[in-house]
N, C-alpha and C positions, 0 to 999 in steps of 0.2 A: 134281156137276158134271158127268158125259154130258149129264142135261137140260137146262142154257141152252147149253154152247159143242156140244152136238148139233144146236140149232134153231137155231145160230146161220149167218149168211150166207154162214161160212166152213167146212168140215168139218173132222173132228181135222186131217187130214192137212194142210192148210194152215197149220193154226194151228202146226202143230210147225215147217212150211219156216219160216214168221214166224219166230218165236222163235228159229228156227237161222241165219236172213238176219239177223237183228242183231243176235244174239250177236257173231257175224262179223264187221261193220261195227268193233262197240264193239273188239275185242278189237283188229281194224286199227288203228285209232283209237289208242289207247291202247296200242300198240305202238312207233306213231308218235311220237307224242308224246313217251311215254316215254326215246323214243333219244336222240331231241334234241331239250329245253326249249327254246322260244325264242317270244317273241314276232311271231307270225304278223303278214306284211303285208296292206293291203289287197288286192291282187291276190291273196291264196290266201284271204282268208276269202271273199272273194267270190265265185272259185269253188265254193272248195265250200258258198257258201248257193246259189247260182242251182243247182248239182247237185243238192242235197236237195229243193229247192224245189221243181225239176221232176220228179224223183221220185217227192214225193207228190201231184204233180199228176196225170202220168200215171194212178198209182197211182188216185187218185179216178177219172179217168176210163174205164179200166179196169173198173171197179166198174161204173159211170153205163150202160156198156154189154153189161157179158158177167155182173153179176152177177144173179142169179135174184132176185128180189123176193121178202122171206117177209113170216112173223108180225110177227117180231122189226124188221124193217126192209121197209120198201116202197117204201122208195126209197133202194137203198145207196147211190150216188153221190151224189147231192144231202144225203145227210146225214151221208157222207164229209168231206166239202167245207165244210157247216155246222160239224160236232166240230173239225174240224182248222184255220179259221180262229178261232172261240171257243177252242181251245187255247193257240195260236198266239200271238191280243190279252192272253191273259191273261200268257201268257207273257215278252213286251214288259213289260207292267207291274211284271212279275217282276224283270227286267230293273234296274233301281231302286232296290231291296234288295243285290242281287249286286253293283254297284257299290259303295253301301255297305259292307257287308262285306268287300270285297276293301282298301277304302279304312282300314278299322276296323284291320285287320289287318296292312297295309302290305304288302302281299303281291308280290314282284318282278313287273314285266310278264312276265317270261322265263318264270314257273311258272302264271301265271293259268291259262295253257291246262289244265295238268294238273287244274289243282283244280277246273275247271270242268265239264273232262271227267268226271272219278271221279264229283262231285258229280250229274252225270247219270245218273250208271250207278246209282246210289246212288237218284235220282227214280224211275229210271224200275222197278225192284224195288220199293216202296215203294207207286209206283201201281199195279200191276200186283197187290195185294194189292189194294186199295181195288177197282181194276174188279172183281175176281174178288166181292169181300163184298158190293158193289153188285149185282152182276150174280144173285148167289143171295138177296139179301133182297126186290130188284125180282120173282124170280122167285115167293118164295112171299107175299110179301105188295104188295097193289096200294097196300094206304096209304100205304106207304115215300114215292109220288109228293108226296101233301101235306106230308110233313117236310120236301122235299127243294125245292118247291116254296115252302115258306114260307122255310126257312133262305136261300134264294137273292133272295127279297123283304128279307128282313135286310138281308142281306150288300150288299144294294145301296144300301138306307135310307143303312147304315153307310159306303159306300164314296162315296156321294154323299154327304153330308155332310161323312166325313173332307175331300174334295177340297176343300174351302168354306176349310180352316187354312191357317195358315200356318205348320206345323210338319215338319221332316223328318227326323226321329232314326228310330235302330232300335236296337232291345235284346234284349241277348241272353236267347236261352230259359234254362229251369231247369236242362236238361240240359245245356247248356253250361258255365253258369256249375259243374255239381257237377262235369264234368269237368277246367273249370282248379283247381278246389279240391284237387279228387281227385288226380291226378295231377301228378307235375314233370314243368314241360316246357321246354324249352331257349328261350333268347331269342332267338337266330338261327334262320335259316333254314338249314338244311344242304341244299339245292336242294329233290327232289320226294321226299325219305324221309318217310315218317310216324313210324319210331319211331330214334333213333339212340343212340350208347351214349357217355355221357360220365361220366371218372372211375371205371369199370366200373360205373354205372351205368343199367340203361335207360329213357331221357326223351322221351317224344313232344317234336314240333316242333311251331310253329305250322300248316306246314302241315297236321296230325291233324287239328287245330280248325278247322281254317280249311273244309273237308272234309268233316267233320261239319255245320256251320253250313251252312252250304250246301244237306246233303242235308236236315235235319230241317228247318231252313224251307222246301225246297219239298213236305216235307212237310205243312202249313201252310197250303201255296195249296190243294195237291190237293184239302182241304176241304172248297171252293167249285168247281174244278176241274171234279171228275166228277160232283158231284152235276147241274151246268152240262150237258156233254155230254149226261150222263143223258135228259135234258131234249128232246135233238134227235134222238137214236138209243136202242132200247133194247137195240141189236144188242152186246154186249160185244168180237167183232172188230174193231169198226166206234171204239169206244169204245177201245182198244188199240194200232190203230194209229193213229188221229189222234192220240193223244201220243206214240208214235214219232217220228211224224214233225215233230212242233211242237218236242218236246226235242233233237233230231236237231238242228235248226239253230239251235239256242239259242245254242250256244258261237261258232260265227260272227258272231250278229245282236251277241251281245255286244259283238267289237272294233269292228263294221263303223258299228253304229250307235251308241257310248255317247256322242258328240257328239251327237246328234240326240237323244236320249229327252228330256234337259228341256227341249226345244222342246216335246214331247209336251204341252204344261200341261194342258188338258182331258182326258189318255186314261182319268181317274179318270170323269169324269162318263159318257164314254161306253161304258165296262166297266159302270156301273152303269147305264144304260141295258139292254144287254145282258143282265146277269144278270138284273135284274127283269124283264126280255122274259119270260126262259126260264124263271125263275119262277113267272109268271101262267100259261108255257105247260103248265107240270106239274101245275101245281092244276086247271086245263080237263082236261087229258088224267086227273087221278085222279077226276074228276066224272064220267067215261063207265067209270069202273073200279069205281066206290065197293063197297068191302063195308062201310062201318062204319056199325053200328045207329043209331048219333045223329043221324047226316046222310039225309033223305029214304026215314029207315025201311030202309033197307043198299040201297037200290035205285040204280039207272045215274041219273044229271041227266042226262036226254038234251037237255034244252034249253040244254045248255053245249056254247059252239062248242069246235070241232076248228081248233086253229090249222095248216095244210098246211105240209110242212117247207118248199116255196119260196117262202113269206111268210117265213119262219123266216130260210133263207139273204139273202134281199133285205133283210131287215131288220139281218142280220149284217154284212152287204156295206156296204151304206149307211152304218149307224151310225160303223163301221171308218174308211170314208173323209170320210165328212163331221167327225168327231171330228181325223180329221188334215190335214184341210187347212183348217178354221179355227184350230188350233192355230199350224201353222205361218205363218200370215197374223198371226194375232194377236202370236204370240213374236217375230215379224221384227226389227220394233220395240223390242225390250226389252231391258235390259239384264241383267247372266246376274244378278244378287243380286235383280232384280226376276221374274226363271225361277226360280230357285230359292224362293223362297217361292209364286207360282203355283204350282210342281206339289204339293205338298201332300203331309201322308203318304203313305206306298204302304202296303196292305196286309199287316196281318200275322198 
């Protein structure tokens, strides 16, 4: 643990401060929402989203101008921005599934904030574990970059292929099905309670199942988002903070652009381009650190080009901008039925 955390752009003290501040912000948010469950107004979510985005930008600029370059992060600022934008764009895609989950379980609008907030807390905990495991694997085995790269290229191909299909379904995972069969649940929501008592028996509520569904769904999303960001920076601190800032604004984004999501009809193709690009970048990086005896005799492949972080950042920003603009232009004259068919299935 100390070997790769100590080599990070952040000292152990900075790690502790970051985790404490994150926990503090989440606790305050949970207490405020828990005390007064409600459907947030556009003014409220806009104000909070601007706050979190501004905080992320200021954090990235601080890294850009003040953080010392390091072996794991030669360009801390640009690496953070590239990772944050990638995680944010993948999170926007995740919102499609969150909307379907909320609709499937018929979650009242005033309770959706609480469900999302607790789901985000679970997501942060699970992603932190993924990040630590990924950092340890990268620190010990350079060939992991081949695995990450191949997985992202496969995911990109799958996402691009599915984007052309016209089904938009969500299927509960096995854990959720097992919980629904194993534990008796109430049919009605009991506010934001996860467990309640009826006729002397303790029962789980639909809110419990919704939160578990959101958390486990995000765990599946992390399977490609964590390898993707490790293709942009090897520093676990930058990976962790990029995920924090992307998830912090996710709840506000859900309420702010829920109606706009169906117009991002080419988002899957844009994300496929990003994941494919990062996958190729990972494979090229692995070739420079090659230790596999059956590839070039275990020697580095020096002729393989390295993709600089500035080019990665330019590709990410350009792809997201083109995808958004083209989606909005093309979808402007389409009916709701046509938009539903065009969005295609989301990642599962």
